[in-house]
N, C-alpha and C positions, 0 to 999 in steps of 0.2 A: 085278248085277241092276238093271234099269232102274227109275228112280223113277216113281211113280204120276203125277207131273205131266207126264211126257214123252208120254203117250198123246194128249193134246189140249191146246191152249192154254187156260189159265184166263182167264175173262172178269173183268177188274178194272175197277171204277169208280173213277176218280181225280177227286176234288173239291178243287180248289185255285184260289183267286182270283188268286194271283200268277202271271202268265204264264211267267216264267222258271222258277219252281219247278215248275209244272205240266209244262213242256216237259222239264225234267230228269227228273222222275218218269216221264213217259211214255217217254222214251228209255231209261232204266234198265230199266223193266219190259218194254218191247218187245224190247230186246236179250236179256233173259232168257227170251224165248219166250212172253210173255203177250199176250193180246189186250186192248186198252185202249179204254175209252169214257171220255171226259173232259168235264168241265164246270167252269165257274168260279163257279157259282151254286148255293146250297143248294136253292132251289125246283126248279131243273132236275134236281138230283140226286134229289129226291123223285119227280119225274115219271119219271125213268129207272128208279128202283127199283120203281115201280109197273108199269112196262111190261115189264121182263125180269128174269130171275134172274141174279145175279152170283155169282162164286165168292169174291170179296173186294172190300171197299170200303176205299179209302185216302182219308181226308178231313182237311182242315185244320179247326181249331176255329173260327176267326174267318172267316166267309163272309158275302157279301151275302145278305139275306133269311133263309132258314133256316140256322142255325148247324150246326157239326159235331155238337154234342150232339143237336140236333133230327134230324139225319140218322141218327145211331146209334139213337135211340129209335124212329124210324120203321122203320128196317131191321129192328130186333130185334122189333118188334111183329109183323112179317110173317114173318121168318125168325130165330127166337131164336138159332140157332147160326151165323149168317152172320158170318164173321170180319171185323173192322174194325181198321184201323191208323189211329190218330189222330196226326197230325203237327201240332205247334204249338210256338211259341217258349216258351210257359210254360203249365203246367197246375197250377192251384192245388190244394191238398189236398182241399177240398170237392168240386171238380169231379172230381178223380181218384177219390174214393170213390164218387161217383154214376155215373161212366161206365165205369171199368175193371173188367173181369172176365176170365174165361178166353177170351172171344171178342173182347175189345177190348184192344189194346195201344197204349201211348203211346210214340212216338219223338220226341224233342225236335229242334227246329231249332237250328242248322244240321244238315241231314240227314247221317247217317252211311250211306253207300252199302252197305257190307257188312252193317251191322245191319239195314237195310231189307230187303235181298234175303234175308238169313237168316230174318227174320220172315215175309216173304211165303212163302218155301219151307216153313217150319214150318206155317203156317196152311193152305196149299193141299194139303200132303201129308197132312193129317188128313182131307181130304174124299175118301176112296177109296170 
């Protein structure tokens, strides 16, 4: 039986200020069949979220201007069930309690490719 994600590419917003990490994320997701919009700036991510509907957001926590937590709060104010994957080297207990829920998952850096792709697949397969 074909997976739900195979009928059309999912639109994924990737927000990462490290150019090498952003390139790696974009490559992995594109190779998996997703359509990618990318930015290195939190404020630009907010503008993109206001301009179009994404199927998934993948964001770093530490970003120029608006942080990853600001992006999550903005996205969920507009679309409470929009899945977000938060990637960062360290997520403190308080931040984790404030940010993580059934629609936000944390994946630590360095990035585990298989875990990332499995999480992306799990999140986008829920959106049937």
